[in-house]
C-alpha positions as CSV (number, residue, x, y, z in Angstrom):
1,X,17.0,43.0,22.0
2,X,14.7,41.9,24.6
3,X,16.3,39.4,27.2
4,X,14.7,36.1,27.6
5,X,15.6,33.4,30.4
6,X,13.7,31.0,28.0
7,X,16.6,31.6,25.4
8,X,19.4,29.5,27.0
9,X,18.9,26.2,29.0
10,X,20.4,27.6,32.2
11,X,17.8,30.5,32.4
12,X,15.2,28.0,31.5
13,X,16.4,25.7,34.6
14,X,16.5,28.6,36.8
15,X,12.8,30.0,35.7
16,X,11.1,26.7,36.0
17,X,12.9,25.4,39.1
18,X,11.8,28.8,41.2
19,X,8.3,28.7,39.6
20,X,7.9,24.6,40.9
21,X,9.4,26.2,44.1
22,X,6.4,28.7,44.2
23,X,4.1,25.9,43.3
24,X,5.3,23.3,45.7
25,X,5.1,25.7,48.7
26,X,1.1,25.9,48.6
27,X,0.9,22.0,48.6
28,X,3.5,21.9,51.5
29,X,1.4,24.3,53.0
30,X,-2.4,23.1,52.5
31,X,-1.5,19.4,53.0
32,X,1.2,19.1,55.5
33,X,1.6,22.2,57.6
34,X,-2.2,23.2,57.3
35,X,-4.2,20.4,59.2
36,X,-1.5,20.9,62.2
37,X,-1.9,24.5,62.6
38,X,-5.5,24.4,62.3
39,X,-5.6,21.7,65.1
40,X,-3.4,23.4,67.2
41,X,-6.3,26.2,67.4
42,X,-8.8,23.7,68.4
43,X,-10.3,23.3,65.2
44,X,-11.9,19.9,65.0
45,X,-10.3,17.0,63.3
46,X,-13.7,16.3,61.3
47,X,-13.2,20.0,60.2
48,X,-9.6,19.8,59.0
49,X,-9.9,16.5,57.1
50,X,-13.4,17.8,55.0
51,X,-11.2,21.1,54.4
52,X,-8.2,19.2,53.1
53,X,-10.4,16.8,50.9
54,X,-12.0,19.7,49.5
55,X,-8.4,21.6,49.0
56,X,-7.2,18.7,46.8
57,X,-10.2,18.8,44.4
58,X,-8.7,21.5,42.2
59,X,-5.6,19.5,41.1
60,X,-7.8,16.7,40.6
61,X,-10.1,18.3,38.7
62,X,-7.8,20.7,36.8
63,X,-8.1,19.1,33.2
64,X,-11.7,20.3,33.2
65,X,-10.4,23.7,32.4
66,X,-6.8,22.9,30.9
67,X,-8.4,23.7,27.3
68,X,-8.9,26.9,28.4
69,X,-5.4,27.9,28.5
70,X,-4.7,26.5,25.1
71,X,-7.8,28.1,23.7
72,X,-7.3,31.6,25.1
73,X,-3.9,32.3,23.4
74,X,-2.8,35.2,21.4
75,X,0.3,37.7,20.8
76,X,-0.4,39.4,24.2
77,X,-1.7,36.4,26.1
78,X,0.0,33.7,26.5
79,X,0.8,30.8,28.9
80,X,3.2,33.4,30.7
81,X,0.4,35.7,31.2
82,X,-1.5,32.7,32.9
83,X,1.3,32.7,35.2
84,X,1.3,35.9,36.4
85,X,-2.5,36.4,37.0
86,X,-2.5,33.0,38.8
87,X,0.5,33.9,40.9
88,X,-1.0,37.1,41.5
89,X,-4.1,35.4,42.8
90,X,-2.8,32.9,44.7
91,X,-1.2,35.5,47.0
92,X,-4.5,37.6,46.6
93,X,-6.3,34.9,48.3
94,X,-3.9,34.2,51.1
95,X,-3.9,37.9,52.4
96,X,-7.5,38.1,54.4
97,X,-6.1,35.0,56.3
98,X,-3.4,37.2,57.6
99,X,-6.1,38.7,60.0
100,X,-9.2,36.3,60.0
101,X,-9.1,34.0,62.6
102,X,-9.4,30.3,61.5
103,X,-11.8,29.1,64.2
104,X,-14.3,32.2,63.9
105,X,-14.1,32.6,60.4
106,X,-14.0,28.9,59.4
107,X,-16.1,29.3,56.3
108,X,-14.2,32.0,55.2
109,X,-11.0,30.5,55.4
110,X,-12.4,27.3,53.5
111,X,-13.5,29.5,51.0
112,X,-10.3,31.6,50.3
113,X,-8.2,28.7,50.2
114,X,-10.3,26.7,47.7
115,X,-10.1,29.7,45.3
116,X,-6.1,29.9,46.3
117,X,-6.1,26.1,45.2
118,X,-7.9,26.7,41.8
119,X,-5.3,29.4,41.0
120,X,-2.5,27.1,41.9
121,X,-3.6,24.4,39.9
122,X,-4.2,26.9,37.0
123,X,-0.7,28.0,37.6
124,X,0.6,24.4,37.6
125,X,-1.0,23.7,34.0
126,X,0.3,26.9,32.8
127,X,4.0,26.5,33.7
128,X,4.0,22.7,32.5
129,X,2.5,23.9,29.1
130,X,5.1,26.7,28.8
131,X,7.9,24.4,29.6
132,X,6.6,22.0,26.7
133,X,6.5,25.0,24.4
134,X,9.8,26.3,25.2
135,X,12.1,23.3,26.3
136,X,13.9,21.1,23.4
137,X,13.2,17.3,24.1
138,X,16.8,16.2,24.7
139,X,16.7,19.1,27.6
140,X,13.7,18.0,29.5
141,X,15.1,15.3,31.3
142,X,17.4,17.4,33.2
143,X,14.9,20.4,33.5
144,X,11.9,18.2,35.0
145,X,14.6,17.0,37.8
146,X,15.3,21.0,38.4
147,X,11.9,21.6,38.6
148,X,11.1,18.6,41.2
149,X,13.8,19.8,43.5
150,X,12.3,23.1,43.1
151,X,9.0,21.7,44.1
152,X,9.9,19.6,46.8
153,X,12.2,22.5,48.4
154,X,9.1,24.6,48.7
155,X,6.9,21.6,49.9
156,X,9.5,20.9,52.6
157,X,9.8,24.6,53.7
158,X,6.2,25.2,53.8
159,X,5.0,21.8,54.8
160,X,7.8,21.0,57.6
161,X,9.9,23.6,57.8
162,X,7.1,26.5,59.0
163,X,6.1,24.1,61.8
164,X,9.6,24.3,63.3
165,X,9.4,27.8,63.4
166,X,5.4,28.2,63.8
167,X,5.5,29.5,67.5
168,X,7.8,32.3,66.6
169,X,6.2,33.5,63.5
170,X,2.7,32.8,64.2
171,X,-0.1,31.5,61.7
172,X,-0.2,34.9,60.4
173,X,3.6,35.2,60.0
174,X,3.7,32.0,58.2
175,X,0.7,33.2,55.7
176,X,2.9,36.4,55.0
177,X,6.0,34.3,54.3
178,X,4.1,32.3,52.0
179,X,2.8,35.4,50.3
180,X,6.2,36.5,49.7
181,X,7.5,33.2,48.9
182,X,4.7,33.2,45.9
183,X,5.3,36.8,44.9
184,X,9.3,37.1,44.4
185,X,9.2,34.6,41.2
186,X,6.9,37.5,39.5
187,X,10.2,39.3,39.2
188,X,11.9,36.1,36.9
189,X,8.9,36.2,34.6
190,X,9.4,40.0,33.7
191,X,13.0,38.6,32.1
192,X,10.6,35.8,30.1
193,X,9.8,36.4,27.3
194,X,7.0,33.9,25.1
195,X,8.0,32.7,21.7
196,X,5.7,34.1,19.4
197,X,4.8,30.5,18.1
198,X,3.1,29.7,20.8
199,X,0.8,32.4,20.6
200,X,-1.2,31.7,17.6
201,X,-1.4,28.8,15.0
202,X,0.2,28.8,11.9
203,X,-1.3,28.6,8.7
204,X,-0.9,25.1,8.1
205,X,-2.3,24.1,11.9
206,X,-5.8,22.6,12.1
207,X,-8.3,24.3,14.1
208,X,-8.3,23.4,17.9
209,X,-10.9,21.3,18.1
210,X,-9.9,19.3,15.2
211,X,-6.1,19.1,16.8
212,X,-7.7,17.9,20.3
213,X,-9.7,15.5,18.2
214,X,-6.5,14.3,16.3
215,X,-4.6,14.1,19.5
216,X,-6.8,11.7,20.6
217,X,-7.0,9.5,17.9
218,X,-3.5,8.9,18.2
219,X,-2.5,5.6,19.6
220,X,0.4,7.1,21.3
221,X,-1.7,9.0,23.7
222,X,-3.7,5.9,24.9
223,X,-0.7,4.2,25.4
224,X,0.6,7.0,27.5
225,X,-2.2,6.9,29.6
226,X,-2.0,3.1,30.2
227,X,1.4,3.7,31.3
228,X,0.5,6.6,33.4
229,X,-2.5,4.4,35.1
230,X,-0.3,1.6,36.0
231,X,3.4,2.5,36.1
232,X,3.5,4.3,39.7
233,X,1.3,1.8,41.1
234,X,4.3,0.2,43.1
235,X,5.7,3.2,44.6
236,X,2.6,4.6,45.1
237,X,0.9,1.9,47.2
238,X,3.8,1.4,49.0
239,X,4.3,5.2,49.9
240,X,0.6,5.3,51.2
241,X,1.1,2.6,53.2
242,X,5.0,3.5,54.6
243,X,3.5,5.4,57.8
244,X,1.4,2.7,59.0
245,X,4.0,-0.2,57.6
246,X,6.9,1.4,59.9
247,X,4.1,1.7,62.9
248,X,3.4,-2.0,63.0
249,X,6.8,-2.8,62.5
250,X,7.6,-1.0,65.9
251,X,9.3,2.0,64.7
252,X,9.2,4.9,67.0
253,X,7.0,8.0,65.7
254,X,9.8,10.2,66.2
255,X,12.1,8.7,63.7
256,X,9.3,7.8,61.0
257,X,8.8,11.7,61.3
258,X,12.5,12.5,60.3
259,X,11.8,9.5,58.0
260,X,9.3,11.5,56.0
261,X,10.6,15.1,56.4
262,X,14.2,14.7,55.8
263,X,15.1,11.2,54.2
264,X,12.1,10.7,51.8
265,X,13.0,14.2,50.3
266,X,16.3,14.1,49.9
267,X,16.4,10.5,48.5
268,X,13.6,11.5,46.2
269,X,15.5,15.0,45.3
270,X,18.5,13.5,44.3
271,X,16.7,10.7,42.2
272,X,15.0,13.3,40.6
273,X,18.2,15.3,39.7
274,X,20.2,12.1,38.8
275,X,17.1,10.5,36.7
276,X,16.5,13.7,34.8
277,X,20.3,13.8,33.6
278,X,20.2,10.2,32.6
279,X,17.2,10.1,30.7
280,X,18.3,13.1,28.4
281,X,21.7,11.0,27.9
282,X,20.3,7.6,27.7
283,X,17.1,8.1,26.1
284,X,13.0,8.6,27.4
285,X,12.6,4.8,26.9
286,X,15.6,2.9,27.9
287,X,15.9,5.0,31.0
288,X,12.3,4.5,31.8
289,X,12.6,1.0,31.5
290,X,16.0,0.9,33.9
291,X,14.3,3.1,36.2
292,X,10.8,1.1,36.4
293,X,12.9,-2.2,36.8
294,X,14.7,-0.5,40.2
295,X,11.3,0.8,41.1
296,X,9.7,-2.7,41.1
297,X,12.6,-4.5,42.6
298,X,13.0,-2.1,45.6
299,X,9.2,-2.7,46.5
300,X,9.5,-6.1,45.7
301,X,12.6,-6.5,48.2
302,X,10.8,-5.0,50.9
303,X,7.7,-7.3,50.5
304,X,10.0,-10.1,50.3
305,X,11.9,-9.1,53.5
306,X,8.6,-8.6,55.3
307,X,7.2,-12.1,54.3
308,X,10.5,-13.6,55.5
309,X,9.8,-12.0,59.2
310,X,11.0,-8.7,58.5
311,X,14.2,-6.4,59.8
312,X,15.4,-4.0,62.0
313,X,14.0,-0.4,62.0
314,X,17.1,0.8,60.4
315,X,17.1,-2.1,57.6
316,X,13.2,-1.1,56.6
317,X,13.9,2.7,56.4
318,X,17.0,2.0,54.4
319,X,15.3,0.0,52.0
320,X,12.4,2.5,51.9
321,X,14.9,5.3,51.2
322,X,16.3,3.7,48.4
323,X,13.0,3.1,46.9
324,X,12.2,6.5,47.2
325,X,15.7,7.3,45.3
326,X,14.3,5.1,42.5
327,X,11.0,6.9,42.6
328,X,12.7,10.2,41.8
329,X,14.5,8.5,38.7
330,X,11.6,7.3,37.5
331,X,8.9,10.2,38.3
332,X,11.3,12.7,36.4
333,X,11.6,10.6,33.5
334,X,8.1,9.5,33.1
335,X,7.2,13.3,33.6
336,X,9.8,14.1,30.8
337,X,8.4,11.2,28.6
338,X,4.6,12.5,28.8
339,X,6.2,16.1,27.6
340,X,7.6,14.5,24.3
341,X,4.2,12.7,23.9
342,X,2.6,16.1,24.1
343,X,2.2,18.4,21.3
344,X,3.2,22.2,22.2
345,X,-0.2,23.6,21.0
346,X,-2.1,21.3,23.4
347,X,0.3,21.7,26.4
348,X,-2.0,22.5,28.9
349,X,-4.8,20.0,27.9
350,X,-2.6,17.0,26.7
351,X,0.0,17.0,29.4
352,X,-2.8,17.6,32.0
353,X,-4.6,14.7,31.2
354,X,-1.2,12.6,31.7
355,X,-1.2,14.2,34.8
356,X,-4.8,13.4,35.7
357,X,-4.2,9.8,34.7
358,X,-1.0,9.7,37.4
359,X,-3.6,11.0,40.1
360,X,-6.0,8.3,38.9
361,X,-3.0,5.6,39.3
362,X,-2.1,6.9,42.9
363,X,-5.9,7.0,44.3
364,X,-6.3,3.3,42.9
365,X,-3.3,1.6,44.3
366,X,-3.3,3.1,47.6
367,X,-7.2,1.6,47.9
368,X,-5.8,-1.7,46.5
369,X,-2.9,-1.7,48.8
370,X,-4.8,-0.8,51.7
371,X,-7.3,-3.9,50.7
372,X,-4.4,-6.2,50.0
373,X,-3.0,-5.5,53.5
374,X,-6.4,-6.3,54.9
375,X,-6.6,-9.6,53.5
376,X,-3.0,-10.8,53.0
377,X,-0.7,-8.2,55.0
378,X,1.9,-5.9,54.0
379,X,4.6,-8.1,52.3
380,X,2.2,-9.6,49.9
381,X,0.7,-6.4,48.9
382,X,4.0,-4.7,48.2
383,X,4.7,-8.1,45.7
384,X,1.4,-7.8,44.1
385,X,1.7,-4.0,43.3
386,X,5.5,-4.4,42.1
387,X,3.9,-6.8,39.8
388,X,1.3,-4.6,38.7
389,X,4.1,-2.1,37.4
390,X,6.1,-4.4,35.9
391,X,3.1,-5.2,33.3
392,X,3.5,-1.2,32.2
393,X,6.7,-2.1,30.8
394,X,4.4,-3.8,28.0
395,X,2.7,-0.3,27.6
396,X,6.0,1.3,27.3
397,X,7.1,-1.2,24.5
398,X,4.0,-1.0,22.5
399,X,4.6,3.0,22.9
400,X,8.3,2.9,21.1
401,X,7.3,0.5,18.7
402,X,5.5,2.9,16.7
403,X,8.3,5.7,17.1
404,X,11.5,6.1,15.3
405,X,14.8,4.3,16.6
406,X,15.7,7.7,18.4
407,X,13.8,6.6,21.2
408,X,12.8,10.1,22.0
409,X,9.0,10.7,21.2
410,X,8.2,13.4,18.8
411,X,4.7,14.7,18.7
412,X,3.5,14.2,15.1
413,X,2.3,17.7,13.4
414,X,-1.3,18.7,14.2
415,X,-1.6,20.1,10.5
416,X,-4.9,20.4,8.2
417,X,-3.2,17.8,5.9
418,X,-2.9,15.0,8.6
419,X,-6.0,15.3,9.9
420,X,-9.3,14.1,8.6
421,X,-12.6,13.4,10.0
């Protein structure tokens, strides 16, 4: 019998945690380390910011090609194959950067990194779709916790860690290390067998176009999207404002650096592991309700303290660390919730749409938070955004009301007998 790590809970945890570590590394490198490295080689700031703005786009727009991963599948080509091809492409597009000078060959760097980002975003879609198709609902919370931990480790190592050893390795050495980090998980993929049921639809399932139409006619899909667009508003806005807030409250830049590189990562990682376990144990709705209230309370407390005259740097940092712990709780549970809402046959399309909505929440809440700070100050901004997140409980309640008492969402079958135009 062919061994497959996906047949066992511990095997699934190992596979997807390692894959997410390989997924988090390029994000950390592109968003955190690369701007610093380029600036150190005298690349103008305007060029750096224009580059990073372009490189974020594939993660924002990945929902546009996600349906291809659901559509182009068969007995010999499934999500596993998409992951392998994506990771090989991620590595291949980085190889020329080992010897190309970023200043003299900036345009070539931009093109190769954009190709790398497209491959990395596609890998992200394929991994999530494979998780949805193989992991039982009662395991998804803990699995998402392990995946978030892997992602944070990869992001931390290649976002901040490489800057510590950057003078020793140099940019070329960092690129080589990143290529190796991406390629190592391919060994695990060889021990993975994708379930045959994910390859082709069964005889009772509707055609892909009909299944897609049915999913976006479901009330639960739109409630999930509404929840994704609002639930994280409090901590997304606060997270975007945290750096400027601490600066304006007199916290030293070195302290802020340690806060982001160590405390934030640790608090979010631990919160994610705890939140995943609790959401499996309590049920998704109960866990999300408790975690969302915890997020709202932590952000509202920060706003109230600031309006009352503020506090010492140590107290403000402690409150933000507590908030990031609740962020870990909530984020992992919400990802598991969106996976529960997603039908395995549309794992790439439907889940990526939910993730696009969470990106939309990050975008609009950052803008709204900044506008509120400009008009009313940090304290008021935190309180208002906490109130917006609190409203998301209504969407969660609406979604639960049409589900079974189990409080774990089960996707409806996408069969010809249940879908009609």
